N, C-alpha and C positions, 0 to 999 in steps of 0.2 A: 518574555514568553518562554524561552527555552528552559530557564531555570525552574519553571513551574510545570514542566513536563510536556510543553508544546513541541511541535516539530515543524519542519519546513512545510508540511501540509496544512498547518494552521496559519501560515503567513498570508499577508495581504496579496502577495504576488500569486500564490496558488489559488486564491479566490478569483483573481483575474483570469487564470487559466481555465477554471471551471466555468466562469461566466462566458468566456470566449467559446465554450462548447455548449452554449445555449441553455445554461442552467441559471436560475434566479436565486440569489442569496438572501438569507435572513440570519444575520449574526446577532445573537442575543447576549447581553451583558448584564451582570449583576453588580450594583454599586452600593457602597455604604452611604451613610448619612452625609459624608463630606464629598461625595461624588467619585471617590476612588473605586476603580474596577476591582472586584473581588473574584469574578469568574467570567469566562466567556465560553459560549458554545456556538460553533458555526454550523448553520444548517443551509440546505438547499431544497427548494420545492421540487417534489417529484409527483407526477400525475398518474392516477389510476384512470379507470373509465369515466367516473363521475367525480370522485373525491381526490383529495391530495394528501400527501404526508410530507413531513420534513425529514431530511436525511442528513446525518452528520457522520462523516463526510462521504459523498458518493464516490465509488471507484478509486479510493485512496488507501494507502497502507496504514497510516496512523490517523485516528479520528477521535471524536468524543470531546467532552468539555475540558477546559483548562481551569484549574482551581488554584488560586494563589496559595503559596506555601504558608503564609501567615494567617490565612483565613481560618477562623475558629468554628464557624457554623456551616461546615460543608453539608451536613444532612439537611439543614434548612434551605440551602441553595438548591439541592436536588429536588426537594419537595416542591419548591416554588417554580421549578423549570416548566413542568407541563401546564401550570396555571398562567404562564406568561402569554400563552396563545389560546384564543377562544374560537371555537367553531361557530361559523355563521354561513349564511347563504353567500355572502360576499367573500368569505374566507373559508372555503370548505376543506380545511385541514383537520384531519381526524386523529393523527398520531405523530409522534416523534420516533424516529429510528436512530438509536445511538449505538455506535460500535466503538469499543475501546478495549485495549489490551492492558491498560494501566491498572494494577491490582487495587490501588487505593480507591479508584473510581468504581471498579467492579464491586468491591466490598460494601461501599456506601449504598449503591443502587440495589444490590441484593438484599441488604439489611432493611431497606425501605419497602421491599416486597414487589419491586418492578419485575414483570415477566421477562424472561430472557432465554436465549439459546446460546450454545457455545459450539457451533458446528464448524467453525473455521479458526485458524490460528496463524500467527506469523512465524515464518522460519527465520530465526535470528542466529547469526554466526558471530561469536565473540572472538576476535582475532588475537586477543591476548591469551585466551585459554586454548584456542585451537588455531595454531599457525598453519600457513600453507604447507610447511614441511610435514606437520603432523597429518594433515589431510592426505597428502601424497602417500605417506607410509602406512596409514591406518584406515582412512576412509575409502580411498580409491581401490577399486578392484583392477585386475589385470587389464580388462578391456578399456577402463577409464584412462589408465596410464598410456595404453597404446594409442588412444584417440588423441591425447595431448601431444605425444611424440610425433604422430603422423602430421598434425597441423603445424607443429613447431618447425617442420622442415618446409621452408619455402612460403610460409604465410606470415602476414603482419597483423598485429593487433595495435591499432592506433586510433586516435580520436578524429572525427570528422571536423573539418575546419572551413567548410563552405556550404552554401545552400544546396548545391547539387548533391553533395554527399549526404546531407540530412534527408533529402527526399528518397534515399535508398529504402527506407522503411515502408514507403508507399508502393513498392513494386507489387503488381497484382499476383505474380506467381510465387511470392514469398509466403512462407507458412508462419503462423504464430506458434511459439513454444509455450509461452505463458503470458497471461495478462490480457485484459480487454479494456484497458483504461480509457483510451481515446482512439479515434480514427488515426491511422498512420499519418495521414496528411496533416494532422494537428501538431506534429513534432516541431515544425517551423514556428508555429505560434508559441508553443511552450518555450522554445529557445529564446524567442524575442522577449518574452515576459520575464523568465527566470534568470536570464543572463548566465553568469558563470556558475550557477548552481545546478545546471543541467549540461550533460555531455553525452554525445553519441559515440560509442566505441564500435569500430568496424573491423572485421577480419577480411583481408584481401589475399588472394593467392599471388603467385609469382608473375602471372600475366596481367595483374591489375583487376581481376574479376572479384567483385565483392561477394562474399559467401554468407555473411550474416551481420546483424547489428544489434547492439544492446543499448537501450536508453538508461542512463544512470542519473540519479538525482542526489545531490550532495546535501547533507544535513550537518553543518559544522557546529558541533556543541562542545568544542574543546576536548576534554578527556573522554567525552562520550560521543564523539563524532560518529556519524553513521552514513553509509553509502547504501542507497536504495536501488536495487536492480529492478527497474520498472517493468520492462518487458523485452523479449527477444523475438526478432523475426529473422528468418533465414531462407536461403535458396533451397530448392528440393535437394535432398541428400543424394550424393553421387557415389557413396560407398558405405561400408558398414560402420565407419567411424563417426561419432557424434560431434558435429561442429558446436552444438549447444554446450556440451560438457567443456569443450575447449574455451568457449567464450566466457562461461562462468568462472572457470579456473583462472584465466588471464585477468579477469576483473578482480578476483579475490587477491591475486598476487599484487596487482597494481594498488589496491586499497591498503594492503599491509605495508607495502613500500612507502606509501604516502601518509602513513600515520593514522589511518582510520581505525577506530576501535571496533565498530560493529558493521556487519553486512546484513541488510534486510532483504531476503529473497522473496518477500511478499506473502500474501494470504493464500492459504491452501486448505482444502477440506480436511478436518482432523481425522475423519473416518478413513480416508484414503491413505493417510500417512502411517496408519497402523497395520496395513496389510502388506506382508512381504510380496515383492514382485510388482506392486502398484507403482506407477511413475512417481507419485509423491513420496512413497516410502523409499524408493531408490534415491531420490534427490536428498532426502533427509540423511540417509546412511552414507551417501557418497561424500557429502560435505560436513557431516557430523554436526548439523545445525540443531539448535534447541527450539522445539515447537513452543511458542508462547500463546496460550489460549486467548482468543479474541471473542469477547461476549457481544451479543447483539440484544439490545433492549428495545422492545416496542411499547411505548408509553402513550396512552390516550391523552389527548389534550383536554383542557377544561370542558366539562359537560358532555364528554364522549365516554361511553362505557367500555369496559374491558372486553365485552363480547365482540364489539366491533374491532377492537385492537387485535383480538385473536384471529378474526377473519383476515385482517391485513397481514398478520404474521404468517398465516398459511400461504398467502400469495407470495410474500417476500422470500419464503424458504422453499420455493418450488425446486424441482430438479435442475441441476446445472448452475445454480446460483453460486458465484464465487466472489461476490462483492464484499 
């Protein structure tokens, strides 16, 4: 899977995570005449008021189809994909929503004329090109360095190791910094399914009070290993120094020390990341991340017109959508 551009989000374990959050899966596979799998596209049913659409993959960083590296007829596979599902009263699915940041997939789908938008992108940090030392000296501003120094005195950054600590993310008074992937109380389920591929990093002060938590998902791909910073929750701020900056910084340091090549800070609106002073712009500048465009294709299934797909697209791209 991984050698063909797949990720931990394409794994069977992650399918179980989504199913535990009450989503129903439909994983489509393309096979050759001998039964060998040439491509896989994972979908989950999402419901509108009356109709349904297939989403690949909902609320995750890396999604879209996986095409085998030795597959010669990739265009044929993409053309066949919407024909594999037919609309009916018993199966009222009208469209497929495919999100992908992989350029080879984007190129094929654009060439086939599938309608698309590119309103979001992934913030990717290459730790070989941009080391923590470089970020400290060039990306961080004075107030960023002050925040790190402030929390470095008397606070600990360490991993949760029991159920009580994992439940910290479910505290009702804690705020979200980024991400809406799952309910905070789902963290224990994710941990039980993903095992050592998921860890919760906590920041605690000298009195033992937990100030914030970061859920991290490991994607071990050898030389292309990636650490996904899923989401942060934190206690109400008690001073001018950002505990979020500190948590992100410590996670990046830890990833660099443990040999990870990439940090994936997640999907963000591309419009916001281009406006100076916008939180997404500040995040991009602070950590010198590379925005990687993530395209979203809305493809009508067999016997459904593009006019219906356009209506679905308008619904899916409403204000505040960061999926």
